[in-house]
C-alpha positions in Angstrom: 37.8 -49.8 -25.2 39.3 -53.1 -26.1 43.1 -53.6 -25.4 45.3 -56.4 -26.8 48.8 -56.6 -25.8 51.9 -57.9 -28.1 55.1 -58.7 -26.0 58.3 -58.7 -28.2 61.3 -60.8 -27.1 64.5 -61.6 -28.5 64.5 -65.0 -29.7 66.6 -67.3 -27.6 69.7 -67.6 -29.6 70.0 -63.9 -30.2 72.7 -62.3 -27.8 70.7 -59.7 -25.3 73.1 -57.3 -24.2 70.7 -55.3 -22.0 69.7 -58.4 -20.2 72.9 -59.7 -19.7 74.0 -56.1 -17.9 71.2 -56.1 -15.6 72.1 -59.9 -14.9 75.6 -58.7 -14.0 74.2 -55.9 -12.0 72.0 -57.9 -9.7 75.0 -58.8 -7.4 75.7 -55.5 -6.5 72.1 -55.4 -5.4 72.7 -58.4 -3.1 70.5 -60.4 -5.4 72.3 -63.7 -6.4 70.1 -66.4 -7.2 69.0 -64.8 -10.8 70.7 -66.8 -13.7 69.3 -65.1 -16.7 67.8 -61.9 -17.8 66.0 -60.9 -21.0 64.9 -57.4 -21.9 61.7 -57.2 -24.4 58.9 -54.9 -25.4 55.3 -54.7 -24.3 52.9 -52.6 -27.0 49.6 -51.9 -26.1 46.8 -51.5 -29.3 43.4 -50.4 -28.2 40.6 -51.3 -30.7 37.3 -49.6 -31.0 34.5 -52.3 -30.4 35.7 -55.5 -30.1 39.8 -56.3 -29.8 40.8 -58.2 -33.0 43.5 -60.5 -32.4 44.3 -61.2 -35.8 44.7 -58.0 -36.7 46.8 -57.4 -33.7 49.1 -60.2 -35.0 49.3 -58.9 -38.3 50.3 -55.6 -37.2 52.7 -57.1 -34.6 54.0 -59.5 -37.7 54.3 -56.5 -40.0 55.5 -53.8 -37.9 56.2 -54.3 -34.3 58.7 -57.0 -34.2 61.7 -58.2 -36.6 60.9 -61.7 -37.4 64.7 -62.8 -38.3 65.6 -62.0 -34.3 62.3 -61.5 -32.5 59.0 -63.5 -31.3 55.7 -61.9 -30.4 53.3 -63.0 -28.5 49.4 -61.6 -28.5 46.9 -61.9 -26.0 44.0 -59.4 -24.6 44.9 -57.4 -21.9 43.7 -57.8 -18.1 41.2 -55.6 -17.1 42.2 -53.2 -14.3 43.0 -49.5 -13.0 44.0 -47.4 -16.1 46.7 -45.8 -14.1 49.2 -48.1 -11.8 52.2 -46.7 -10.2 55.1 -48.4 -10.8 56.0 -51.2 -8.6 58.3 -50.1 -5.9 57.7 -46.5 -6.5 56.0 -44.3 -3.7 54.6 -41.1 -5.2 55.5 -37.9 -3.2 52.4 -35.6 -2.6 52.3 -32.5 -4.5 53.5 -29.4 -2.6 50.8 -26.5 -2.5 51.9 -23.5 -4.1 53.5 -20.9 -2.2 
């Protein structure tokens, strides 16, 4: 299966309150060298057969991004493991039924 990734971000001139909230919280975690944070979305589109980047751009332009306030980038997904544990999280082993 072919996977195309669409990354949607607010345009640089648009205020990003979520990003500002994260940036403001970082010093409380001991992180003082980050000057800016922007929050966006990642959308993965799977095509049957060959990936169609032009079709993915059309989908992103018409449905996934608001062109007035957002920019988007379309690219092929890197091949890799299907299930990846989120960074910084370790899974707990499942307990056996009693």
